[in-house]
C-alpha positions as a LaTeX table, in Angstrom:
\begin{tabular}{lrrr}
\hline
Residue & $x$ (\AA) & $y$ (\AA) & $z$ (\AA) \\
\hline
Met1 & $-48.37$ & 53.28 & 7.65 \\
Ser2 & $-51.52$ & 53.08 & 5.58 \\
Ala3 & $-51.76$ & 51.47 & 2.15 \\
Leu4 & $-52.08$ & 54.88 & 0.49 \\
Glu5 & $-49.04$ & 56.22 & 2.32 \\
Arg6 & $-47.04$ & 53.27 & 1.00 \\
Leu7 & $-48.05$ & 53.87 & $-2.60$ \\
Phe8 & $-48.46$ & 57.68 & $-2.63$ \\
Pro9 & $-45.90$ & 59.02 & $-0.12$ \\
Gly10 & $-46.51$ & 62.63 & 0.79 \\
Asn11 & $-49.83$ & 63.03 & $-1.03$ \\
Leu12 & $-53.14$ & 61.28 & $-1.48$ \\
Pro13 & $-54.15$ & 60.24 & $-5.00$ \\
Arg14 & $-56.30$ & 62.86 & $-6.67$ \\
Leu15 & $-58.66$ & 60.24 & $-8.09$ \\
Val16 & $-59.66$ & 56.82 & $-6.75$ \\
Met17 & $-61.65$ & 54.52 & $-9.05$ \\
Phe18 & $-63.44$ & 51.48 & $-7.63$ \\
Asp19 & $-64.83$ & 48.26 & $-8.97$ \\
Leu20 & $-68.21$ & 47.25 & $-7.51$ \\
Asp21 & $-68.96$ & 43.52 & $-7.22$ \\
Gly22 & $-66.45$ & 41.77 & $-5.00$ \\
Thr23 & $-64.84$ & 45.09 & $-4.05$ \\
Leu24 & $-67.52$ & 47.22 & $-2.41$ \\
Val25 & $-70.42$ & 44.77 & $-2.21$ \\
Asp26 & $-70.90$ & 41.02 & $-1.98$ \\
Ser27 & $-73.51$ & 40.55 & $-4.69$ \\
Val28 & $-73.01$ & 36.84 & $-5.37$ \\
Pro29 & $-76.15$ & 35.67 & $-3.48$ \\
Asp30 & $-78.45$ & 37.86 & $-5.59$ \\
Leu31 & $-76.61$ & 37.09 & $-8.83$ \\
Ala32 & $-76.77$ & 33.36 & $-8.11$ \\
Ala33 & $-80.47$ & 33.58 & $-7.32$ \\
Ala34 & $-81.10$ & 35.37 & $-10.64$ \\
Val35 & $-78.98$ & 32.83 & $-12.54$ \\
Asp36 & $-80.85$ & 29.91 & $-10.97$ \\
Thr37 & $-84.22$ & 31.54 & $-11.74$ \\
Met38 & $-83.14$ & 31.95 & $-15.36$ \\
Leu39 & $-81.98$ & 28.34 & $-15.58$ \\
Ala40 & $-85.19$ & 27.05 & $-14.02$ \\
Gln41 & $-87.26$ & 29.00 & $-16.55$ \\
Met42 & $-85.24$ & 27.33 & $-19.28$ \\
Gly43 & $-85.80$ & 23.88 & $-17.80$ \\
Arg44 & $-82.25$ & 23.48 & $-16.52$ \\
Glu45 & $-80.68$ & 22.52 & $-13.21$ \\
Pro46 & $-79.60$ & 25.34 & $-10.87$ \\
Ala47 & $-75.94$ & 26.39 & $-10.91$ \\
Gly48 & $-75.57$ & 27.25 & $-7.24$ \\
Ile49 & $-73.77$ & 30.05 & $-5.48$ \\
Glu50 & $-70.26$ & 28.58 & $-5.55$ \\
Ala51 & $-70.26$ & 28.11 & $-9.32$ \\
Val52 & $-71.62$ & 31.61 & $-9.90$ \\
Arg53 & $-68.93$ & 33.03 & $-7.61$ \\
Glu54 & $-66.26$ & 31.75 & $-10.02$ \\
Trp55 & $-68.11$ & 32.85 & $-13.17$ \\
Ile56 & $-68.74$ & 36.53 & $-12.42$ \\
Gly57 & $-66.46$ & 39.46 & $-13.22$ \\
Asn58 & $-66.85$ & 39.88 & $-16.98$ \\
Gly59 & $-70.35$ & 41.31 & $-17.20$ \\
Ala60 & $-73.87$ & 39.90 & $-17.32$ \\
Arg61 & $-73.63$ & 38.50 & $-20.85$ \\
Val62 & $-70.57$ & 36.40 & $-20.07$ \\
Leu63 & $-72.08$ & 35.27 & $-16.76$ \\
Val64 & $-75.21$ & 34.09 & $-18.56$ \\
Arg65 & $-73.18$ & 32.26 & $-21.18$ \\
Arg66 & $-71.10$ & 30.52 & $-18.52$ \\
Ala67 & $-74.28$ & 29.51 & $-16.71$ \\
Leu68 & $-75.69$ & 28.05 & $-19.93$ \\
Ala69 & $-72.44$ & 26.20 & $-20.53$ \\
Gly70 & $-72.19$ & 25.08 & $-16.93$ \\
Ser71 & $-68.51$ & 25.99 & $-17.01$ \\
Phe72 & $-66.04$ & 28.84 & $-17.43$ \\
Asp73 & $-65.66$ & 28.01 & $-21.13$ \\
His74 & $-68.72$ & 29.24 & $-23.03$ \\
Ala75 & $-67.46$ & 29.40 & $-26.62$ \\
His76 & $-70.07$ & 26.92 & $-27.88$ \\
Ile77 & $-73.12$ & 28.90 & $-26.64$ \\
Asp78 & $-74.93$ & 30.59 & $-29.54$ \\
Glu79 & $-76.14$ & 34.19 & $-29.55$ \\
Ala80 & $-79.86$ & 33.47 & $-29.86$ \\
Gln81 & $-79.75$ & 31.33 & $-26.72$ \\
Thr82 & $-77.66$ & 33.97 & $-24.99$ \\
Glu83 & $-80.13$ & 36.77 & $-25.76$ \\
His84 & $-83.08$ & 34.78 & $-24.43$ \\
Ala85 & $-81.23$ & 33.79 & $-21.27$ \\
Leu86 & $-79.95$ & 37.34 & $-20.74$ \\
Glu87 & $-83.51$ & 38.69 & $-20.90$ \\
Leu88 & $-84.66$ & 36.20 & $-18.27$ \\
Phe89 & $-81.65$ & 36.86 & $-16.04$ \\
Ser90 & $-82.04$ & 40.65 & $-16.26$ \\
Ala91 & $-85.70$ & 40.46 & $-15.26$ \\
Ala92 & $-84.89$ & 38.23 & $-12.30$ \\
Tyr93 & $-81.92$ & 40.32 & $-11.12$ \\
Ala94 & $-83.75$ & 43.64 & $-11.45$ \\
Ala95 & $-86.50$ & 42.39 & $-9.14$ \\
His96 & $-84.51$ & 42.78 & $-5.92$ \\
His97 & $-81.08$ & 43.00 & $-4.29$ \\
Ala98 & $-82.15$ & 41.86 & $-0.85$ \\
Leu99 & $-79.22$ & 39.47 & $-0.38$ \\
Thr100 & $-76.45$ & 41.89 & $-1.42$ \\
Gln101 & $-74.34$ & 43.31 & 1.40 \\
Val102 & $-71.71$ & 46.02 & 1.69 \\
Tyr103 & $-68.33$ & 44.69 & 2.79 \\
Pro104 & $-66.98$ & 45.80 & 6.20 \\
Gly105 & $-64.99$ & 49.02 & 6.06 \\
Val106 & $-66.45$ & 50.30 & 2.80 \\
His107 & $-68.67$ & 53.04 & 4.26 \\
Glu108 & $-65.92$ & 54.29 & 6.56 \\
Thr109 & $-63.31$ & 54.39 & 3.80 \\
Leu110 & $-65.50$ & 56.15 & 1.23 \\
Lys111 & $-66.56$ & 58.70 & 3.84 \\
Trp112 & $-62.92$ & 59.38 & 4.74 \\
Leu113 & $-61.88$ & 59.82 & 1.09 \\
His114 & $-64.84$ & 62.13 & 0.55 \\
Lys115 & $-63.81$ & 64.28 & 3.52 \\
Lys116 & $-60.29$ & 64.44 & 2.09 \\
Arg117 & $-61.79$ & 65.79 & $-1.16$ \\
Val118 & $-60.49$ & 62.88 & $-3.19$ \\
Lys119 & $-62.46$ & 62.46 & $-6.40$ \\
Met120 & $-64.11$ & 59.05 & $-6.71$ \\
Ala121 & $-65.53$ & 57.04 & $-9.59$ \\
Leu122 & $-67.11$ & 53.63 & $-9.97$ \\
Ile123 & $-66.16$ & 51.40 & $-12.91$ \\
Thr124 & $-67.94$ & 48.08 & $-13.18$ \\
Asn125 & $-68.81$ & 45.52 & $-15.84$ \\
Lys126 & $-72.33$ & 45.27 & $-14.40$ \\
Pro127 & $-74.95$ & 46.67 & $-16.83$ \\
Glu128 & $-75.49$ & 50.37 & $-16.17$ \\
Arg129 & $-79.22$ & 50.11 & $-15.42$ \\
Phe130 & $-78.51$ & 47.96 & $-12.36$ \\
Val131 & $-75.73$ & 50.09 & $-10.90$ \\
Ala132 & $-77.32$ & 53.32 & $-9.63$ \\
Pro133 & $-80.31$ & 51.61 & $-7.93$ \\
Leu134 & $-77.96$ & 49.17 & $-6.20$ \\
Leu135 & $-75.62$ & 51.94 & $-5.05$ \\
Asp136 & $-78.52$ & 53.97 & $-3.67$ \\
Gln137 & $-79.94$ & 50.92 & $-1.89$ \\
Met138 & $-76.55$ & 50.27 & $-0.29$ \\
Gly139 & $-76.09$ & 53.96 & 0.64 \\
Leu140 & $-73.02$ & 54.37 & $-1.57$ \\
Gly141 & $-74.23$ & 56.39 & $-4.54$ \\
Arg142 & $-73.50$ & 59.84 & $-3.10$ \\
Tyr143 & $-69.75$ & 59.25 & $-3.04$ \\
Phe144 & $-69.20$ & 58.81 & $-6.79$ \\
Lys145 & $-69.00$ & 61.66 & $-9.28$ \\
Trp146 & $-68.64$ & 59.29 & $-12.23$ \\
Ile147 & $-70.31$ & 55.89 & $-12.69$ \\
Ile148 & $-69.36$ & 53.70 & $-15.64$ \\
Gly149 & $-71.33$ & 50.50 & $-16.23$ \\
Gly150 & $-70.50$ & 47.56 & $-18.42$ \\
Asp151 & $-72.50$ & 48.97 & $-21.31$ \\
Thr152 & $-71.78$ & 52.69 & $-20.81$ \\
Leu153 & $-68.87$ & 52.47 & $-23.26$ \\
Pro154 & $-68.29$ & 50.01 & $-26.11$ \\
Gln155 & $-65.44$ & 48.39 & $-24.14$ \\
Gln156 & $-65.42$ & 46.63 & $-20.77$ \\
Lys157 & $-62.59$ & 45.84 & $-18.37$ \\
Pro158 & $-59.93$ & 44.51 & $-18.85$ \\
Asp159 & $-59.90$ & 47.13 & $-21.61$ \\
Pro160 & $-58.62$ & 50.38 & $-20.02$ \\
Ala161 & $-61.11$ & 52.61 & $-21.89$ \\
Ala162 & $-63.32$ & 53.33 & $-18.86$ \\
Leu163 & $-60.36$ & 54.27 & $-16.67$ \\
Leu164 & $-58.92$ & 56.52 & $-19.37$ \\
Phe165 & $-62.34$ & 58.12 & $-19.90$ \\
Val166 & $-62.80$ & 58.90 & $-16.19$ \\
Met167 & $-59.27$ & 60.29 & $-15.86$ \\
Lys168 & $-59.92$ & 62.57 & $-18.81$ \\
Met169 & $-63.21$ & 63.76 & $-17.29$ \\
Ala170 & $-61.56$ & 64.30 & $-13.90$ \\
Lys171 & $-58.50$ & 65.96 & $-15.50$ \\
Val172 & $-56.21$ & 63.68 & $-13.51$ \\
Lys173 & $-53.07$ & 62.04 & $-14.87$ \\
Ala174 & $-52.42$ & 58.34 & $-14.39$ \\
Gln175 & $-49.65$ & 58.85 & $-11.83$ \\
His176 & $-52.12$ & 60.66 & $-9.56$ \\
Ala177 & $-54.88$ & 58.03 & $-9.89$ \\
Leu178 & $-55.61$ & 54.73 & $-8.18$ \\
Phe179 & $-57.83$ & 51.82 & $-9.14$ \\
Ile180 & $-59.18$ & 49.41 & $-6.53$ \\
Gly181 & $-60.68$ & 46.08 & $-7.56$ \\
Asp182 & $-60.72$ & 42.38 & $-6.85$ \\
Ser183 & $-60.28$ & 40.54 & $-10.13$ \\
Arg184 & $-57.88$ & 39.83 & $-12.96$ \\
Ser185 & $-59.84$ & 42.18 & $-15.22$ \\
Asp186 & $-59.43$ & 45.03 & $-12.73$ \\
Val187 & $-55.66$ & 44.59 & $-12.43$ \\
Gln188 & $-55.20$ & 44.23 & $-16.18$ \\
Ala189 & $-57.29$ & 47.33 & $-16.90$ \\
Ala190 & $-55.33$ & 49.40 & $-14.39$ \\
Lys191 & $-51.98$ & 48.25 & $-15.76$ \\
Ala192 & $-53.07$ & 49.01 & $-19.33$ \\
Ala193 & $-54.11$ & 52.51 & $-18.23$ \\
Gly194 & $-50.83$ & 53.07 & $-16.39$ \\
Val195 & $-52.66$ & 53.37 & $-13.07$ \\
Thr196 & $-51.57$ & 51.95 & $-9.71$ \\
Cys197 & $-53.87$ & 49.12 & $-8.62$ \\
Ile198 & $-54.79$ & 47.87 & $-5.15$ \\
Ala199 & $-56.62$ & 44.53 & $-5.02$ \\
Leu200 & $-58.88$ & 43.09 & $-2.33$ \\
Ser201 & $-58.11$ & 39.55 & $-1.23$ \\
Tyr202 & $-61.76$ & 38.70 & $-0.48$ \\
Gly203 & $-63.31$ & 39.32 & $-3.88$ \\
Tyr204 & $-64.12$ & 37.27 & $-6.97$ \\
Asn205 & $-61.21$ & 36.23 & $-9.15$ \\
His206 & $-62.47$ & 33.04 & $-10.78$ \\
Gly207 & $-61.20$ & 30.95 & $-7.88$ \\
Arg208 & $-57.59$ & 32.17 & $-8.11$ \\
Pro209 & $-55.62$ & 34.30 & $-5.58$ \\
Ile210 & $-55.56$ & 37.88 & $-6.80$ \\
Ala211 & $-51.88$ & 38.21 & $-5.83$ \\
Glu212 & $-51.08$ & 36.09 & $-8.90$ \\
Glu213 & $-51.98$ & 39.11 & $-11.05$ \\
Ser214 & $-49.29$ & 41.25 & $-9.35$ \\
Pro215 & $-51.26$ & 44.34 & $-8.35$ \\
Ala216 & $-49.29$ & 47.04 & $-6.54$ \\
Leu217 & $-50.78$ & 45.95 & $-3.23$ \\
Val218 & $-53.14$ & 43.31 & $-1.88$ \\
Ile219 & $-55.20$ & 44.21 & 1.19 \\
Asp220 & $-57.81$ & 42.36 & 3.25 \\
Asp221 & $-59.92$ & 45.39 & 4.23 \\
Leu222 & $-60.51$ & 48.79 & 2.61 \\
Arg223 & $-59.82$ & 50.46 & 5.94 \\
Ala224 & $-56.15$ & 49.68 & 5.31 \\
Leu225 & $-56.23$ & 52.79 & 3.09 \\
Met226 & $-56.76$ & 55.07 & 6.07 \\
Pro227 & $-53.99$ & 56.28 & 8.42 \\
Gly228 & $-53.95$ & 54.40 & 11.70 \\
Cys229 & $-56.13$ & 51.61 & 10.36 \\
Phe230 & $-53.45$ & 49.31 & 8.95 \\
Asp231 & $-52.82$ & 46.71 & 11.66 \\
Pro232 & $-49.28$ & 45.29 & 11.35 \\
Ala233 & $-50.45$ & 42.23 & 13.28 \\
Thr234 & $-52.71$ & 41.15 & 10.44 \\
Gly235 & $-49.98$ & 41.02 & 7.82 \\
Ile236 & $-46.83$ & 42.51 & 6.40 \\
Thr237 & $-46.09$ & 43.71 & 2.89 \\
Leu238 & $-43.14$ & 42.61 & 0.84 \\
Ala239 & $-42.17$ & 45.08 & $-1.89$ \\
His240 & $-40.20$ & 44.28 & $-5.04$ \\
Gly241 & $-38.46$ & 47.32 & $-6.45$ \\
Asn242 & $-37.02$ & 50.54 & $-5.09$ \\
Ser243 & $-40.06$ & 52.79 & $-5.23$ \\
Pro244 & $-43.85$ & 52.54 & $-5.47$ \\
Ala245 & $-43.78$ & 53.61 & $-9.11$ \\
His246 & $-41.55$ & 50.66 & $-10.04$ \\
Arg247 & $-42.96$ & 47.90 & $-7.88$ \\
Asp248 & $-43.86$ & 44.69 & $-9.64$ \\
Ser249 & $-45.71$ & 43.28 & $-6.67$ \\
Ile250 & $-46.45$ & 43.85 & $-3.02$ \\
Val251 & $-47.85$ & 40.77 & $-1.35$ \\
Val252 & $-49.72$ & 40.66 & 1.90 \\
Val253 & $-48.50$ & 37.93 & 4.22 \\
Thr254 & $-51.22$ & 36.68 & 6.52 \\
Arg255 & $-51.24$ & 36.67 & 10.31 \\
Lys256 & $-50.53$ & 32.93 & 10.31 \\
Leu257 & $-47.26$ & 33.35 & 8.42 \\
Trp258 & $-46.28$ & 36.40 & 10.47 \\
Met259 & $-46.77$ & 34.42 & 13.67 \\
Lys260 & $-44.51$ & 31.69 & 12.27 \\
Val261 & $-41.83$ & 34.33 & 11.69 \\
Ile262 & $-42.18$ & 35.62 & 15.26 \\
Lys263 & $-41.99$ & 32.11 & 16.70 \\
Ala264 & $-38.94$ & 31.31 & 14.60 \\
Leu265 & $-37.18$ & 34.46 & 15.83 \\
Ala266 & $-38.10$ & 33.61 & 19.42 \\
Arg267 & $-36.61$ & 30.13 & 19.05 \\
Trp268 & $-33.44$ & 31.59 & 17.49 \\
Arg269 & $-32.99$ & 34.04 & 20.37 \\
Trp270 & $-33.56$ & 31.30 & 22.96 \\
Arg271 & $-30.95$ & 29.06 & 21.33 \\
Ala272 & $-28.48$ & 31.91 & 21.10 \\
\hline
\end{tabular}
């Protein structure tokens, strides 16, 4: 049974909305390179890819502020410094996206949803001017009818405004929509909009497991959405609640834990 069949029995969602960074593409290498270029131009030490990986997810402005602070907490960074750093970062990041890669399974899944005539939208906190060129470079742009960047609307995720806006444009109610992301902001935005949320285990969530945010489902690969592509050997799902509409959490248990269960059952049968 695919992930969509578990959450939408009998029908596919009419609208699937996706996050970008950490969900469809691994953009950390290019973002980290731009951050380090910015810091070097300001006479500071580089942050490095691992630090940037934990800082991203709340838009370019917050990323820049965290880089200036050298930590997740950036409350003490003033606006004048932020504006200067943001200008340097934007110039560096716009120069190229040579290190960004599409995650495995993304092309296949988007192509399948497109063939099924499922409407698709992209909702990201990345500034709008960077989004379309990146999507086209990665060969993903043709799949999305609506693209909402971090500065398209006054609000960003975790505010649900972008999700509500897209659903209104698509004329789709929340119960027929799905949001797929990788971070706390994605899950919170989906919940606030009343939309079912699937989270990717491999993305960027400030160094914390995304299952802690209790999305409807956690998956390791987007191909788990497609029939016949969910491999029971890679994990099992544990649901809490009686139906998909009332589930608090569905947690993916990894192959390692599943093998422990199998071995335990084998030992029990042998002893019996």
